C-alpha positions in Angstrom: 0.2 -0.1 0.0 1.4 3.2 -0.9 -0.3 6.0 0.3 -1.6 7.1 3.8 -5.5 6.6 3.2 -5.0 3.0 1.9 -3.0 2.3 5.0 -5.8 3.9 7.1 -8.4 1.9 5.2 -6.4 -1.2 6.0 -6.0 -0.3 9.7 -9.7 0.3 9.9 -10.5 -3.1 8.1 -7.8 -5.0 10.5 -9.6 -3.6 13.5 -13.1 -4.6 12.5 -11.6 -8.2 11.9 -10.3 -8.1 15.3 -13.8 -7.0 16.6 -15.5 -9.4 14.4 -13.7 -12.6 15.5 -13.9 -11.5 19.1 -17.8 -11.1 19.3 -17.6 -14.8 17.6 -16.1 -15.9 21.1 -12.9 -16.9 19.3 -10.1 -18.0 21.6 -7.3 -15.5 22.0 -4.9 -17.9 20.5 -7.4 -18.3 17.6 -7.7 -14.1 17.2 -3.6 -14.0 17.3 -3.4 -16.7 14.4 -6.1 -15.2 12.1 -4.9 -11.9 12.9 -1.3 -12.6 12.0 -2.4 -14.4 8.9 -4.3 -11.6 7.7 -1.5 -9.2 8.3 1.0 -11.4 6.4 -1.2 -12.2 3.3 -2.1 -8.3 3.0 1.5 -7.4 3.4 2.8 -10.1 1.0 0.2 -9.2 -1.8 0.3 -5.2 -0.8 -3.2 -5.2 -0.7 -6.0 -4.0 1.6 -8.1 -6.6 3.0 -11.4 -5.7 1.0 -9.5 -5.8 -2.2 -8.2 -9.6 -2.1 -9.7 -11.6 -4.3 -10.1 -15.5 -4.6 -7.2 -15.7 -7.1 -5.0 -13.6 -5.1 -5.5 -15.8 -2.2 -5.1 -19.2 -4.4 -1.8 -17.7 -5.5 -0.7 -16.7 -2.1 -1.7 -20.1 -0.5 0.3 -22.1 -3.5 3.5 -20.3 -2.9 3.2 -21.0 0.6 2.9 -24.7 0.1 5.7 -24.7 -2.3 7.7 -22.9 -0.2 6.8 -24.6 3.4 6.3 -28.3 1.9 8.6 -31.1 1.9 7.1 -32.2 -1.4 8.5 -29.1 -2.8 11.8 -28.6 -1.6 14.8 -29.4 -3.9 17.3 -31.9 -2.7 
């Protein structure tokens, strides 16, 4: 995210996310894990959470699997 208004929008959506999952009654460890995942994804893709597409997420998780799976590691 390149400008201040985009960052503010992303921060606002992140806070909404925290509120929503807290009100769902998620445990603190779950809230932490979900929040870290959301921050990681939006940072990696350089997008606000509300602009992420299904294709963005597929691409992100495919890359994660390739980087962290023994199956895809070169010898």
